[in-house]
Backbone bond lengths (Angstrom), bond angles and torsions (degrees), N, CA, C in turn:
res aa  C-N    CA-C-N  psi(-1)  N-CA   C-N-CA  omega(-1)  CA-C   N-CA-C  phi
1 M - - - 1.448 - - 1.521 109.57 -
2 L 1.300 116.69 129.76 1.454 121.73 -178.75 1.516 111.10 -84.73
3 L 1.320 115.12 141.16 1.453 119.35 174.81 1.521 111.19 -80.96
4 A 1.321 116.54 -28.82 1.461 118.93 -176.35 1.519 110.48 -156.63
5 T 1.305 114.95 153.41 1.454 123.27 169.14 1.519 105.90 -131.86
6 T 1.311 117.21 175.14 1.464 119.40 -178.24 1.528 112.83 -65.65
7 N 1.311 117.69 -12.63 1.472 120.90 177.57 1.521 113.39 -102.79
8 S 1.322 117.54 0.07 1.460 119.67 -177.22 1.530 111.33 -79.74
9 G 1.304 114.43 160.51 1.461 119.97 179.09 1.509 112.92 -64.34
10 I 1.339 117.99 -40.24 1.464 121.18 -179.87 1.518 111.19 -65.01
11 Y 1.341 116.48 -41.14 1.464 120.34 178.33 1.531 109.93 -62.40
12 K 1.318 116.29 -48.19 1.471 119.89 -178.65 1.523 111.54 -64.09
13 F 1.335 117.33 -37.77 1.459 120.91 177.23 1.529 110.79 -62.99
14 L 1.335 117.05 -46.00 1.464 120.35 177.83 1.522 111.69 -65.51
15 F 1.326 116.38 -33.14 1.464 120.60 177.26 1.529 110.64 -64.64
16 V 1.323 115.87 -42.65 1.473 120.17 175.92 1.522 110.15 -61.41
17 L 1.333 117.30 -44.77 1.465 120.22 178.05 1.530 111.94 -62.56
18 H 1.329 116.95 -38.26 1.465 122.42 177.79 1.535 110.22 -60.91
19 I 1.310 115.80 -48.44 1.475 119.88 179.64 1.526 110.68 -66.35
20 L 1.326 117.12 -42.32 1.461 120.86 178.97 1.528 110.94 -62.10
21 A 1.332 116.91 -42.90 1.467 120.04 177.81 1.525 110.76 -61.31
22 A 1.335 117.22 -39.64 1.468 120.84 178.48 1.527 111.03 -65.58
23 I 1.316 116.41 -42.85 1.471 119.93 -179.88 1.519 110.30 -62.99
24 V 1.328 116.85 -50.51 1.465 120.31 -177.51 1.526 110.76 -67.66
25 G 1.330 117.09 -47.46 1.458 120.13 -176.20 1.518 113.65 -68.23
26 F 1.325 116.09 -60.22 1.465 119.20 -177.81 1.524 111.69 -73.02
27 G 1.322 115.96 -34.76 1.467 119.13 178.02 1.514 112.37 -61.20
28 S 1.320 115.80 -34.77 1.471 120.36 -179.47 1.518 112.94 -67.52
29 V 1.324 117.19 -24.45 1.462 119.27 -175.55 1.531 114.01 -110.08
30 M 1.317 117.63 -9.10 1.468 119.69 -176.26 1.531 112.87 -65.65
31 L 1.313 118.44 -23.77 1.464 120.76 -179.12 1.531 112.73 -106.52
32 N 1.324 117.17 23.18 1.462 119.68 179.50 1.527 112.38 -59.48
33 G 1.309 117.34 -30.49 1.465 120.27 176.91 1.525 112.28 -63.17
34 V 1.323 116.90 -32.21 1.467 120.68 176.81 1.527 109.39 -66.07
35 Y 1.336 115.85 -43.59 1.470 119.33 176.80 1.523 110.70 -61.92
36 A 1.326 116.52 -40.44 1.467 120.31 179.26 1.522 110.99 -61.42
37 A 1.324 116.89 -37.97 1.470 120.12 177.58 1.531 110.68 -63.94
38 H 1.318 116.48 -39.45 1.465 119.92 177.55 1.525 111.09 -66.43
39 V 1.325 116.85 -38.65 1.465 120.79 177.59 1.524 110.19 -61.91
40 S 1.322 117.50 -43.79 1.469 120.65 -177.31 1.527 112.13 -68.17
41 R 1.327 117.04 -26.81 1.474 120.36 177.94 1.524 113.03 -83.83
42 R 1.325 116.50 -9.62 1.463 120.86 -177.70 1.532 109.84 -128.62
43 P 1.308 117.13 77.90 1.467 118.54 179.87 1.530 110.56 -66.77
44 G 1.308 114.57 159.05 1.461 119.20 177.55 1.517 112.47 91.38
45 P 1.315 116.08 -159.02 1.469 121.03 -174.22 1.534 113.88 -60.51
46 E 1.324 117.78 -33.46 1.464 120.22 -179.77 1.533 110.67 -65.33
47 G 1.315 117.07 -46.85 1.465 120.96 177.46 1.518 112.02 -64.47
48 A 1.342 116.23 -39.49 1.460 120.28 178.27 1.532 110.52 -63.34
49 A 1.326 117.53 -37.36 1.467 121.25 179.18 1.533 110.94 -65.82
50 I 1.327 116.89 -40.49 1.465 120.40 177.23 1.533 109.72 -63.88
51 A 1.332 115.96 -45.02 1.470 120.58 179.86 1.527 110.61 -62.78
52 E 1.309 117.05 -40.13 1.457 120.64 -179.70 1.527 111.13 -65.76
53 A 1.326 117.13 -43.90 1.463 120.23 178.15 1.525 110.80 -62.68
54 N 1.325 116.78 -42.43 1.462 120.71 179.28 1.532 111.17 -64.23
55 Y 1.325 116.72 -42.01 1.466 120.88 178.75 1.527 109.94 -62.69
56 D 1.329 116.74 -43.75 1.467 120.79 -179.86 1.525 111.27 -61.80
57 V 1.313 117.14 -43.90 1.468 120.09 179.51 1.532 110.31 -67.61
58 S 1.317 117.07 -45.37 1.464 121.15 -176.22 1.519 112.89 -65.67
59 F 1.325 116.23 -48.47 1.457 119.62 -172.28 1.525 113.77 -104.30
60 G 1.316 117.13 -13.47 1.450 120.01 178.60 1.517 112.94 -98.13
61 W 1.313 117.25 -25.60 1.463 122.04 -176.79 1.520 112.93 -121.58
62 A 1.317 116.58 -58.33 1.466 121.13 -173.03 1.524 112.41 -59.80
63 M 1.333 117.88 -37.32 1.468 120.06 -177.80 1.524 111.81 -59.76
64 W 1.324 118.07 -35.56 1.467 120.03 179.33 1.521 111.12 -64.39
65 F 1.325 116.80 -38.74 1.462 119.89 176.76 1.528 110.59 -69.49
66 I 1.332 116.64 -36.02 1.464 121.00 178.23 1.531 110.28 -65.12
67 Y 1.328 117.59 -38.68 1.472 119.99 174.00 1.526 110.02 -63.55
68 G 1.315 116.70 -37.54 1.464 120.85 178.69 1.512 112.70 -62.64
69 V 1.319 117.06 -32.07 1.469 121.15 -179.73 1.526 110.52 -57.59
70 I 1.323 117.44 -48.71 1.470 119.73 -177.06 1.526 110.78 -70.30
71 I 1.315 117.00 -40.26 1.474 120.19 -179.97 1.526 109.71 -61.68
72 L 1.323 116.81 -47.93 1.467 120.46 179.74 1.523 111.30 -67.25
73 G 1.323 117.53 -38.08 1.462 120.85 178.69 1.517 112.07 -63.00
74 L 1.322 116.57 -44.07 1.462 120.19 177.78 1.528 110.85 -64.98
75 A 1.329 116.31 -38.19 1.469 119.93 176.99 1.526 110.61 -62.84
76 L 1.326 116.70 -39.67 1.469 120.21 179.18 1.524 111.59 -63.60
77 V 1.314 117.07 -40.99 1.468 119.76 177.06 1.528 109.32 -62.11
78 G 1.313 116.06 -45.29 1.456 120.11 -179.38 1.521 113.86 -64.88
79 L 1.318 117.48 -31.66 1.466 122.05 -178.39 1.524 113.77 -91.30
80 S 1.308 117.74 1.55 1.470 120.65 -171.50 1.520 114.31 -81.66
81 D 1.322 118.84 3.98 1.470 122.22 -177.21 1.529 110.41 55.13
82 K 1.336 114.87 42.30 1.466 124.14 176.75 1.531 114.28 67.81
83 A 1.336 117.45 12.81 1.462 119.14 171.45 1.530 108.31 -65.47
84 W 1.354 115.43 -37.24 1.462 121.50 175.31 1.515 106.84 -116.12
85 K 1.331 115.37 137.73 1.464 120.63 -178.88 1.520 109.11 -128.51
86 F 1.321 115.22 149.14 1.460 120.05 178.82 1.524 111.37 -64.56
87 S 1.329 117.88 -19.07 1.460 121.54 178.86 1.532 112.52 -81.11
88 Q 1.322 117.75 -11.45 1.473 120.02 179.65 1.528 108.91 -73.20
89 T 1.318 115.27 138.42 1.465 121.21 -174.83 1.516 112.44 -52.72
90 W 1.310 117.65 -46.64 1.468 120.28 -175.54 1.521 111.64 -64.06
91 V 1.327 117.69 -30.29 1.463 120.46 -179.12 1.527 109.97 -76.60
92 W 1.340 117.42 -56.89 1.456 118.73 -174.85 1.526 111.99 -67.16
93 L 1.335 117.18 -35.26 1.462 119.13 179.24 1.530 111.05 -69.61
94 S 1.319 117.11 -36.29 1.474 120.37 175.15 1.523 110.87 -61.88
95 V 1.333 116.53 -41.59 1.467 120.74 178.96 1.529 109.67 -64.91
96 V 1.318 117.55 -44.40 1.467 120.71 179.14 1.529 110.81 -61.17
97 L 1.330 116.86 -47.10 1.469 119.90 179.01 1.523 111.81 -62.95
98 Y 1.328 116.52 -38.78 1.462 120.52 177.41 1.531 109.54 -61.15
99 L 1.326 117.51 -44.66 1.466 120.64 -179.93 1.524 111.70 -65.30
100 V 1.330 117.15 -37.07 1.468 120.69 174.45 1.523 109.75 -62.01
101 L 1.315 116.26 -45.38 1.463 121.73 178.97 1.527 110.72 -58.22
102 I 1.319 117.14 -50.44 1.468 121.10 -179.04 1.530 110.32 -63.25
103 G 1.325 116.95 -38.91 1.462 120.51 177.26 1.521 112.23 -62.22
104 L 1.337 117.08 -44.61 1.464 121.06 177.65 1.529 111.43 -64.31
105 V 1.321 116.00 -41.15 1.467 119.31 -179.83 1.516 110.56 -62.12
106 H 1.330 116.87 -51.76 1.464 119.66 -174.44 1.521 113.65 -80.40
107 G 1.323 117.70 -27.63 1.457 120.38 -178.87 1.513 114.57 -87.57
108 L 1.320 117.42 -26.14 1.467 120.54 -173.42 1.529 112.80 -130.27
109 H 1.322 116.44 -55.68 1.460 120.20 -169.69 1.528 113.14 -68.96
110 R 1.324 116.92 -51.18 1.469 119.21 -177.59 1.525 112.48 -63.02
111 P 1.351 119.40 -46.20 1.473 118.06 177.48 1.535 112.09 -60.59
112 N 1.325 116.62 -38.50 1.462 120.16 177.93 1.523 110.73 -64.07
113 E 1.328 116.69 -45.73 1.467 120.86 -180.00 1.526 111.14 -64.76
114 R 1.335 116.55 -38.29 1.470 120.30 179.38 1.530 110.15 -62.17
115 R 1.341 115.77 -45.73 1.469 119.58 -179.72 1.524 110.46 -67.17
116 L 1.314 117.35 -39.71 1.463 120.87 178.04 1.523 110.12 -60.36
117 L 1.317 117.31 -42.55 1.464 120.97 178.10 1.530 110.87 -63.38
118 E 1.319 117.04 -41.30 1.478 120.28 177.06 1.523 110.42 -59.36
119 L 1.316 116.74 -42.81 1.463 120.88 -179.97 1.526 111.07 -65.54
120 L 1.321 117.01 -41.09 1.457 120.11 179.42 1.525 111.26 -65.75
121 R 1.320 116.31 -36.63 1.476 120.49 177.52 1.529 111.13 -66.30
122 A 1.343 117.28 -30.41 1.463 121.27 -177.86 1.517 112.25 -67.49
123 G 1.319 116.68 -18.93 1.465 120.16 177.33 1.505 113.43 71.85
124 P 1.334 116.84 -140.81 1.471 120.89 -172.93 1.528 114.07 -66.05
125 T 1.319 118.04 -16.11 1.463 119.49 179.91 1.525 112.13 -83.49
126 A 1.322 117.66 -6.31 1.466 121.81 -176.35 1.525 111.17 -72.14
127 D 1.310 114.39 153.15 1.455 122.81 177.19 1.533 108.52 -75.37
128 T 1.320 117.36 104.86 1.464 121.09 -175.35 1.529 112.04 -66.54
129 A 1.321 117.51 -30.78 1.469 119.91 177.92 1.534 110.03 -66.95
130 E 1.335 116.98 -39.59 1.461 119.83 178.03 1.529 110.17 -68.15
131 I 1.312 116.74 -38.99 1.469 119.87 176.72 1.522 109.89 -58.27
132 E 1.307 116.86 -46.02 1.466 121.33 -179.57 1.525 111.21 -63.04
133 R 1.334 117.28 -45.34 1.473 120.81 178.57 1.528 111.38 -60.28
134 R 1.311 116.10 -44.70 1.465 119.95 -178.14 1.523 111.52 -70.21
135 A 1.307 117.36 -35.83 1.468 120.58 176.45 1.532 110.27 -65.96
136 Q 1.326 116.96 -39.54 1.466 120.26 177.29 1.520 111.45 -65.18
137 L 1.337 116.72 -41.12 1.467 120.22 177.80 1.532 109.84 -62.13
138 A 1.313 116.69 -45.55 1.470 120.22 177.69 1.525 110.63 -60.70
139 G 1.321 116.11 -37.09 1.462 121.18 179.28 1.516 113.33 -69.11
140 R 1.329 117.30 -21.49 1.468 121.32 176.03 1.526 111.72 -91.31
141 V 1.327 117.24 -39.45 1.458 121.02 -176.37 1.525 111.07 -74.29
142 G 1.316 117.32 -40.58 1.468 121.29 -178.22 1.520 113.60 -52.68
143 P 1.328 118.67 -51.14 1.464 119.17 178.19 1.526 113.87 -63.63
144 V 1.321 117.73 -32.42 1.470 120.41 176.77 1.526 109.31 -63.86
145 L 1.324 116.91 -44.56 1.460 120.92 177.66 1.529 110.55 -60.94
146 S 1.318 116.56 -42.06 1.471 120.33 178.88 1.522 111.37 -63.80
147 L 1.320 117.15 -39.82 1.468 120.41 177.84 1.525 111.87 -64.54
148 I 1.322 116.69 -35.95 1.463 119.58 177.03 1.526 109.71 -64.54
149 V 1.319 117.23 -42.28 1.467 120.84 177.84 1.524 110.08 -61.47
150 V 1.319 117.67 -43.42 1.470 121.50 179.01 1.528 110.13 -63.43
151 A 1.331 117.45 -41.14 1.470 120.61 178.24 1.526 110.79 -61.89
152 I 1.320 116.99 -42.94 1.468 120.41 177.59 1.527 109.93 -63.24
153 L 1.309 117.38 -40.96 1.465 121.15 178.66 1.526 110.70 -61.18
154 F 1.326 117.17 -43.16 1.473 120.38 176.42 1.529 110.89 -60.16
155 L 1.329 117.05 -42.88 1.462 120.30 178.26 1.528 111.19 -61.51
156 M 1.326 116.62 -40.52 1.464 120.56 -179.83 1.529 111.66 -65.16
157 V 1.313 116.92 -36.37 1.467 120.80 -177.09 1.523 111.63 -80.44
158 W 1.358 117.69 -47.52 1.471 120.55 -175.16 1.524 113.99 -86.87
159 K 1.303 117.82 -22.76 1.472 122.92 176.35 1.529 114.07 48.55
160 P 1.338 117.75 59.19 1.463 117.94 176.26 1.530 110.52 -63.62
161 G 1.296 116.75 145.41 1.451 121.43 178.36 1.517 114.20 90.20
162 V 1.334 116.79 8.72 1.471 119.42 177.95 1.498 108.89 -83.88
């Protein structure tokens, strides 16, 4: 006896949660470059406050929803009564891209952002050359992360390999 199919209420409810988690999680971080531009135009405590708020939202809140996206997505595949399979290109490639994204965030982006925030909090005593280097790195990594999210979104919509 199946607990769910793609037409069941539980499947549709989890699908809504999956989409909502993606909107809240990825939506919260897709405009981080805009916040960075505001930080660069407001040196000192004002810019540091913007950076701190952005860091808190990105890594204190949005990441939990981003983790929820994969958990709910995997649950949807499992509950789909084999309509979706882990062997389908769009499923396994989405998982691989998601893992690359999480690896880049935790291995490179978050540590860089954390150090950048520490430097901004230090104020005039901070190493301005390091601030510039870290801001440039964030400016390169951020768009790569966004492109990975867009690629996953394309896979979800077009479902190659079905």
